[in-house]
N, C-alpha and C positions, 0 to 999 in steps of 0.2 A: 503493499500501500504505499511506503515512503515514497518508493520510484515512481508510483503514479503519481502524487501529489506532487513532487519536485517537477517532473515534467511538464504537468498542466501549469504550474505557475509560471516556469520557464517559457512558456509559450507567449505569455503577455507582458511578464517583467522579469528583469535580470534579478539573481539572487546573490548577493555578496555581502561582506562584514558590514557595508554602508547601507543596506536595506533596513527596511522597517515595515512588519506586517502587523496590522490588527486582525484577530480571532475574535468572533463574534462568540462569547463563553456563557452559555447558559449554566453548563455544569451537567448536563443530561448525556446521553450516550454519543449521540453524532458530535457534538461540538468537544465533548473529553476526547475522542478519538483523533478528531482533527486537532485540538490544540497539543496532545500528545505527540503526534507525529511531527508538527513544526516545531516543539521544543527539540526532538532529535536534529530536525535539520539545522534548528539554532545552534546548536552545539556543534555543528558540523563547519557552518559558515561564519558562525559569531554575529550574526544580524540581531536587531533588537525585535523581539516578540512580546506584542502587546494582548493579553487579553481585555476584553471589553464586557463587561456584564451588567445588562440592565436589568434591574427589580420593578417588574409592573406593578407590583403593591396590592395585588388581587386577593394574595392568600396569606397575608400578615405574617405570624412568627414562621410559616412554613417558608415562607420567600426570603425571609431574613436568615433561616438558618441555610438555605440552598447557598446565599451569598457567602457567607460565612465559610461553608465548605470549598465554594469555589476560590475563595481568597486563599485558604489554608492550603490548596492544591498548588498554587501559583508561587506562594512563599517556600514550599517544599521543594520546587521545582526552579527556583528563582527567576521567574517570569513575571515581568510588569504587570500588576492588574490596577485596572481602572474600572470604577463601578457608578452607577447612579440609579436612584429610586424615584419613580414616577410619584407626584402627588395624589393624595388620595381623591377619590372621584372619577377619577380619568375612565371612560366607559371601556369594558370588559369586552373589547370584540377584536376579532382577528384582524380587520383592517386597521383598526387604532393601534394594536399591539406591534404589528408591520409597520406602519409609518413612524412610531416614537423609537421602534428599534434601529431604522435605518437613519433618523434624526441625530441618534445616540452616537452610532458608527462615524456619520460624517464628522462630528464635532471631535472625536477620537482622533480621526485620520488626520484633520485639521491641526489638533494640538501636537500629534506627534512627526507631521509632516510624511504620512505614510506611503509607502509605493502601493500599497493595495488592501482592500478589505477582504477577509477570508471569510465565507459562511458555509457552514456545516450542511448544506442540502445534498442529500443522497438521492440514489436511483428511486426509491421508495416514495419519497417525499415529491419526486417528479411525476411518477407514475399517479399519485393520490391528487396532486394539482391538475394534472390532465384531464382525469374522470370527474374531480371538481368543475373544471371548466365546461366538459360537455355538457354534466348535470346543470349548470347554469343556462346555457345557450352560448357557444362561441363558434369563430370562424377559423378558418385554415390557420391564422396566426396565433390563435389561443391554443390549438393542438400542438404547437411547438413546446409548448411547456417550458420548464426553467431553463434559461441559458446557462452556459457555462463560465459567462463574464457578462458583465452588463456596467452602465456606467451610471455613479452616483455623483452628481454635480462635479465633474472634473477628477474623480476617483474611481479608479477600477475596483469593482466588486468579482472576485473570482469565487467559483465552488469546487475546490479540488477534488470534493469526494463524491462527486455526482454520479461517478459511474460505479459505485459499490452500493450494494442493497443492504437494508437495516440488518439482517442478519449477519452479513461481512462485517458492521460495523459491530455488532454485539461479541461475535468472535474474537474480534482485536484488544476490545476492551477487557475481556476474560483473560486472554493470554497474555497481556500485558499487565493483569493485576490493576487495573485501573477500577474506581468505584464511582460510578457516576450518579447525578441525582436522580430522583425519580418523581418527576412533576406531576402530583395529584390532578392538576388540572387537564392532564392527557387523557384521562379516563371519562372526561365530563363530553356526552355525547351531543351537548347543546351544541357545542361548535362544531360546525360541518365538517372540518377536515377530521376531526376526532371521530366521528360517526362513519365517515369513509373507512379511514383506517380501522376499525373496530368491529362494523357490521358489514358494510356494503363490500368491502374489498374481499374478505372472508366468504361471501356468499356467492360473488363472482368466481372465486378459485376452485368451486365446486364443479362451473361451467369449464372455465379455462385456468388450470393450474399455474399455468406461467402467463399471467394476465400482466405481471409488471413489465416484462420483456415485451409483450404485444402492445402495451401502450407507449412504450419508449421507440419501437418500430413506427408506431402511428406518428408520433411526433417527428421521426427521422423523415418519414415520407410528407409530412405536411411542410418541413422545412425545405425540402426540395423543390417541392409545388411552388411555395413562396418566392423561391429565388427567382423561378420562371415570371412568377406573377410581378414582382417587383420589378424586374427588368421591364416588363411591359408598361408598367405604372410611371415609371420613370419620367416619361414622354409625356404623359398626362400631368405630373406633379409641376413640372417645370411650367405648363401654362396656368396652374391656379396660384403660384406662390410668387410672394415678392419678399424676399428675404427670411424671416422666419414667420412670414404672415401669409394668410390666406386671400387671394382676391374673393370676396363674397360672391359676387355675382358670377364668376366663373366656376366655383364651386357648386353653386346651385343649381348650374344646368348639366350638372354630370347625372348618370342615372345613378338610382339607387344603392346597387351593389357596389358600385365603383366610391360614392360618398361614404359607405359602411367602412370599406376598406383604407380610406385617407382618415377617417376620424377613429377608427380602431389603431393605426399608425401613430396619429397624434396622442392617444391616450398613453400608448406603451411608450414614447418616445419623453412623455413626462412623467413617466413611473407611477401610473395610473392603472387599476382594474380595469380591463375592456371587456364588461359585460355588454351583452347585446341591448338590456333597456337603457344602459346609460350611453351608449352610441346614438341608439334613435332619439333619446331626449336632447341631446347635443345637435343632432339633425333638425329635429324639429324647432329646437329654439334657434338655430341660423336661420330657418323658413321663416320662423313667425317674425323675426326682426330685421330682416333683410333691408329694410328701408328706413331702417333708424340714422339719422346723421350723425349724431353725437355718440350712439353706441349704447347697447344693454348688456350687462351683465349676467352671467349663469353662475351662481357657486358651485364648485367640483369638488374641493375640499376645504380645510380650514384656511388656508393660504393661498389658495388657487382658483381662479375665475376665469370662466371662457368670455371673451370681450368680442361682441359682433357687431359691426355697423353696415351700412350699406357698400361701404368700400373693403373693410378688412374683417379677418377674424383671426384671433391668437390668442395664448393663455397669458395671463397677468400675474404676478406674483408680487403683491404688495408688499409682504413682509422683509422684500430685499430693498427698499425704496423709504429712507427716510425723511420728511420734508427738510428743506433746508431752512434754517431759523435765522442766519445769519443776516445782517444788513451793512453794506460797505458803504462808505460815503467815498463818491468819486470827487476829490478836489482840483483834480488837474490830469493831464495825458500821464500814461503810464499802464502798466499792467497790474491786473488784481484777480485774486483768487475766491471763488465763493465756493464754500463748502467743501472743498478740497478736489472738487472734480469739474469746476467750472473755470476756466481761464479767459478772463475777458482784457482785451486791451483797446484802448482808445489812444489814438496818436492824432497830432495835427496833420492836416491834410489840404493843399491849397493847389490842385492840378485839375484841369480840365477832364471831366469823364465821358468818355463816348459812349459808353456800355454798362449802365448802372445793373448791379446785381439785382434778381427779383428780389421781392420782397419776404419771400421765405428762406433766403441765404442766410448764413451765420454772419456773412459780412455785410457793412452797409455803409454808404458815403452819406454823410449829412451834413447839415448847416445848423450849427448850435449857437450862431451869433446872436439871436434872441433870447437865449437861455440862460440863466444864470447858474454857475456852479455855488454850492456842491449839489451833485446829482447822487442817487440812492442805485444799488445794485442788489436786487433781492429778489424774492418768488411773491407771489400774489398774495394780498391781503383785504379783507373787508373793505370797500370804500373806493376800491380803485376805478378809474376812468380811463379813456383814451379817446382821442381825435382819430379816428381809421384814416390811412393814407388815402386822399383824394375826396375826404368829406369835410363839410363845414362844423356838423357839429359833432358833441361827444357822445360817448355810450359807454355803459357800465363795462368793464373790462370781462365779466361774465358773459353778458352778452356778444361781446367782440369773439370770444374763444368760442361759443355756440355757433355764430354765423360762420366761424372757421373751422367748423367741424372737429374741435378738439376735444376728445374724449376728457371725461371728468378725471380718470385714474392718472391724466397725463399732465393737467393743468398745475399741480404743485410742481412739477418739474422743470419750468419753463423760465427761465432767468429773464427778468425785465430791468431796463434802464427806466428810472423816473425821475420826475420832480415832484417832490411830496406825494400826492395820491394819484398824480397823472403820469400814466406808461407814457414814456417817450419812444421806446424799443422793445417787443417782445421778441427776443432772440431767435429766429428761425421760423418766426410766425408773421410779423408786419411792423411797420413802422409809421408812427404818428404822422399825420400832417403837417405838425410843427417842424419836423426836421427837415423837409422839403427842400431840397437844393436847386436854386433858381439859377445861378450863374457857377459858382466854385463852391465846393464842400469845403469846410471849416476842418471837418474830423472824419477820421475813418475807424470804424468800430469793428470788431472782430470777436466771435466767441469761440472757444474749443473745448471739447469735452476732453477730459484727462484720465477717465475711468469710466470706459465701457459696461461695467457691472452695475452703476448705478442709474443707468436711463433706459 
């Protein structure tokens, strides 16, 4: 087993004394087996091994006792141990548990700058997952089951024991005198996967004793078919996408089967469970809101929403964005940094401009001769107004953004050059009429993003 684990990891990352690996460690049979194998490899290579244990806090003292046994095993084997406990009241569901675990693993990987996160999924887990998806209703993509590797916000998640059955794992633990935890919740058949493991799979084995391998073969066939489909779908995808966004109207003219394919792929790419009901809900939401100019949002998880407007459809994650509260005073020409991510430059300029940038550009040539310094660089606040370019009257900034079809979730990200409550330039959106150049500009304005993760 050690050689198989070594070879699978080496397919995706280097193994050396400078490597760091996070192992999800519940203390159960599967994770105990994987951690022990990785400890043997660590002794061989000298890499840093970190056991990451998340206490879901669903079983009180039993959970605490399991954590202590995990800690004791790591202390005995000189393995770095890190743990966290979820607060009381977190919903006891498989989906919530999975999301919380991966959030925890990601934090551990960030803290230790890990090369990869390793989870102890097995062939038995894979077979049960495929059957679970069949029961719920899935397409060919769902039949592929658990992948050997996946991406988690830039970190590789590798499943090195995915080719081993639960029987193989138990034999390894017994042979190596390991004493795993026995989670009592694993016998609770109110959880769908436990029911599949304890009742449904044994019943199917009466019909097909080799059901696990049959389901894995089905997954391999589905994966092969999906490769063919994905090659054919690539040309269509190029017609409906612009960067990471879908062109809503282009998506809607597709036939229903192709729509389902792309929504499934969207969910998978965002690490979401792609059930048929969720796929249809999203298609219906896009259809119902296809004429919205400023867009509507559909809650998918606690921190992910699907945004749909008449132009675009895409996921937004508001937890990754914090409103910039800074207000910078612009006293004269120079460079200024707002919120650590926006570099604003204002420089004197007195040359004839033959072709002015478009108003939606992040560069503008303006006449500030009638505007008194200091100015303010900030994001929006209540009471802001603007005199749109080419207009005589003023309007509230909110209405201006609506007219410009700026989605609500993007409005706090727009950097504004202001004089008191009046907006003179909304970077990348438009200029105030007050900055119109009639002869020669007095200044050149430029806005640059220095950190794409916040935009």
